[in-house]
C-alpha positions as CSV (number, residue, x, y, z in Angstrom):
1,X,-19.3,-5.4,2.5
2,X,-17.1,-2.6,4.0
3,X,-20.3,-0.5,5.2
4,X,-21.2,-3.4,7.1
5,X,-18.0,-3.2,9.1
6,X,-17.8,1.0,9.5
7,X,-21.8,0.3,10.6
8,X,-20.7,-1.7,13.9
9,X,-22.1,-0.9,17.1
10,X,-20.1,-0.7,20.4
11,X,-22.4,-1.7,23.6
12,X,-21.1,1.0,26.1
13,X,-21.6,-0.5,30.0
14,X,-21.0,1.9,32.6
15,X,-19.5,1.1,36.0
16,X,-20.9,3.4,38.8
17,X,-19.6,1.1,41.5
18,X,-16.9,4.0,42.3
19,X,-19.1,7.0,41.9
20,X,-19.2,9.7,44.8
21,X,-22.2,11.9,44.7
22,X,-21.5,15.7,46.1
23,X,-23.2,18.8,45.2
24,X,-21.9,22.1,44.4
25,X,-22.8,25.4,43.8
26,X,-19.5,26.4,42.7
27,X,-17.6,26.1,40.4
28,X,-13.7,27.6,39.3
29,X,-12.4,27.0,36.7
30,X,-8.2,27.4,35.7
31,X,-6.2,26.0,32.8
32,X,-2.8,25.1,31.5
33,X,-1.8,24.6,27.7
34,X,-3.1,20.9,27.6
35,X,-5.7,20.6,30.7
36,X,-9.2,22.9,31.8
37,X,-9.1,22.7,35.9
38,X,-12.6,22.1,37.0
39,X,-13.1,23.1,41.6
40,X,-16.4,22.1,42.4
41,X,-17.3,22.9,46.0
42,X,-20.0,25.4,48.4
43,X,-19.7,29.3,48.5
44,X,-20.3,29.7,52.4
45,X,-21.1,32.3,53.8
46,X,-18.9,33.5,56.9
47,X,-17.8,36.4,58.3
48,X,-13.9,38.1,57.0
49,X,-11.4,39.9,59.5
50,X,-13.5,43.3,59.5
51,X,-16.4,41.1,60.0
52,X,-17.8,42.4,57.3
53,X,-19.9,39.2,55.2
54,X,-17.6,36.9,53.1
55,X,-17.7,33.8,51.3
56,X,-15.7,31.2,51.6
57,X,-15.3,28.4,48.5
58,X,-14.7,24.9,50.2
59,X,-14.2,22.4,47.0
60,X,-15.2,19.9,47.3
61,X,-14.1,17.9,43.9
62,X,-11.3,18.4,41.4
63,X,-12.0,17.5,37.5
64,X,-8.8,17.7,35.9
65,X,-9.7,17.4,31.1
66,X,-8.3,17.8,28.1
67,X,-10.0,20.6,25.8
68,X,-11.2,18.4,23.7
69,X,-13.0,16.6,26.8
70,X,-14.2,20.1,28.0
71,X,-15.8,21.0,24.9
72,X,-17.9,18.0,24.8
73,X,-19.1,18.7,28.1
74,X,-19.3,22.4,27.2
75,X,-21.8,21.2,24.1
76,X,-23.2,18.8,26.5
77,X,-24.3,21.0,28.9
78,X,-25.4,23.8,26.5
79,X,-28.1,20.8,25.4
80,X,-29.1,19.8,28.7
81,X,-29.9,23.1,29.5
82,X,-31.6,23.8,26.2
83,X,-33.8,20.8,26.9
84,X,-35.0,22.1,30.2
85,X,-35.1,25.6,29.1
86,X,-38.2,24.8,26.6
87,X,-39.5,22.2,29.0
88,X,-39.5,25.3,32.0
89,X,-38.5,28.3,31.1
90,X,-35.5,30.2,31.1
91,X,-33.2,29.9,33.5
92,X,-32.3,33.2,35.3
93,X,-29.0,33.7,37.0
94,X,-29.0,36.2,39.9
95,X,-26.9,38.6,40.5
96,X,-25.6,40.2,44.0
97,X,-24.4,43.6,45.4
98,X,-22.7,46.0,42.6
99,X,-23.4,43.5,39.3
100,X,-20.9,40.8,40.9
101,X,-22.2,37.1,40.2
102,X,-24.2,35.3,42.9
103,X,-23.2,32.8,45.7
104,X,-23.6,30.2,42.8
105,X,-20.5,31.1,40.5
106,X,-16.4,32.1,41.1
107,X,-15.0,34.2,38.4
108,X,-12.4,32.3,36.0
109,X,-8.8,32.1,36.6
110,X,-6.6,30.9,34.5
111,X,-2.7,30.1,35.4
């Protein structure tokens, strides 16, 4: 009888009525002792003040998570990427000039 109560199924309902879909080619992370902050946005090529090429990081969305949620996200993303690469081959992350990251990444910024 106790086993039956522990194995009850909970139905998950997903409400997408307030969802907004955006595209991001860049993510910036920052952290506190309690939270992980994820800023999603676009790296946009522009000219710097000296006329040299530069990138403008235009933040479109911010997601703040506790550390448990961030770990679940990391595990889930790892599984999704592994499945994709098993079907389609390795995802190659290109590097920009001087070994820096390409326009799709930004450095981790810790608070």
